[in-house]
C-alpha positions in Angstrom: -39.1 228.2 -138.9 -36.9 228.3 -135.8 -33.9 229.6 -137.7 -31.0 227.7 -136.0 -29.5 227.1 -139.5 -30.4 230.4 -141.0 -27.7 231.5 -143.6 -26.3 227.9 -143.7 -26.2 225.6 -146.7 -26.7 221.9 -146.0 -25.8 219.2 -148.6 -27.8 216.1 -147.5 -27.0 212.8 -149.2 -29.8 210.3 -149.3 -32.3 213.2 -149.2 -34.5 211.7 -152.0 -36.0 209.2 -149.6 -36.5 208.0 -146.0 -34.3 209.3 -143.2 -32.3 211.5 -145.6 -35.5 213.2 -146.7 -36.5 213.7 -143.1 -33.1 215.3 -142.4 -33.4 217.6 -145.4 -36.8 218.7 -144.4 -35.7 219.3 -140.8 -32.7 221.3 -141.9 -34.9 223.4 -144.2 -37.4 224.0 -141.3 -34.5 225.4 -139.3 -33.7 227.9 -142.1 -30.9 226.1 -144.0 -30.8 226.2 -147.8 -30.8 222.5 -148.6 -28.9 221.0 -151.6 -30.3 217.6 -152.5 -27.9 215.5 -154.7 -29.1 212.3 -156.3 -29.7 210.2 -159.4 -33.5 210.5 -159.7 -34.6 213.9 -160.9 -38.2 212.9 -160.2 -37.6 212.0 -156.5 -35.3 215.0 -156.1 -37.9 217.4 -157.5 -40.5 215.9 -155.1 -38.4 216.6 -152.1 -37.3 220.0 -153.3 -40.9 221.1 -154.1 -42.1 219.8 -150.7 -39.5 221.9 -148.9 -40.3 225.0 -151.0 -44.1 224.5 -150.4 -43.4 224.8 -146.7 -41.5 228.0 -147.2 -38.0 226.4 -147.2 -35.1 226.8 -149.7 -33.9 223.8 -151.6 -32.3 222.8 -154.9 -31.8 219.4 -156.5 -28.5 218.5 -158.2 -28.1 215.4 -160.4 -25.1 213.6 -158.8 -23.7 210.1 -158.8 -22.8 209.4 -155.1 -20.3 206.7 -155.9 -17.1 208.2 -154.5 -15.9 209.6 -157.8 -14.0 212.8 -158.0 -17.1 214.6 -159.3 -18.8 213.9 -155.9 -15.8 215.2 -153.9 -16.2 218.7 -155.5 -20.0 218.8 -155.0 -20.1 220.2 -151.4 -17.6 223.0 -152.3 -19.4 223.9 -155.5 -22.8 224.0 -153.8 -21.5 226.2 -151.0 -19.9 228.6 -153.4 -23.1 228.7 -155.5 -25.2 229.6 -152.5 -22.7 232.2 -151.3 -22.3 230.7 -147.8 -20.6 228.1 -145.7 -21.5 224.5 -146.1 -23.2 223.0 -143.1 -23.3 219.2 -143.0 -25.1 216.8 -140.6 -26.0 213.2 -140.5 -26.2 211.7 -143.9 -24.1 214.6 -145.4 -20.6 214.8 -146.8 -18.3 217.7 -146.5 -15.2 218.4 -148.6 -12.0 219.8 -147.0 -12.4 223.5 -146.2 -16.1 223.5 -145.6 -17.7 223.8 -142.2 -19.1 220.6 -140.8 -21.5 220.2 -137.9 -25.2 220.6 -137.4 -25.1 224.3 -136.6 -21.5 225.4 -137.2 
């Protein structure tokens, strides 16, 4: 792990498949703790377990990514739960007050 995102938390939407999954895996490889929101617990667990198997840190959170108010609080809640700032990149959403940018 190169560590450019060490001590950062990344909430990556779309991380249960395709490019979102690749982004989550890349962020984890750089040291970020990755929060994976989604509807499918099975797909989320697969991504989370894959990241953890490679020594990364990840957690899956059941979430409906439909623009509801519940989604708007997810980045802030995830950052607080992890005890650090929220880092967001391509495919990620960031609530007001969180830190956005690949390596902010």
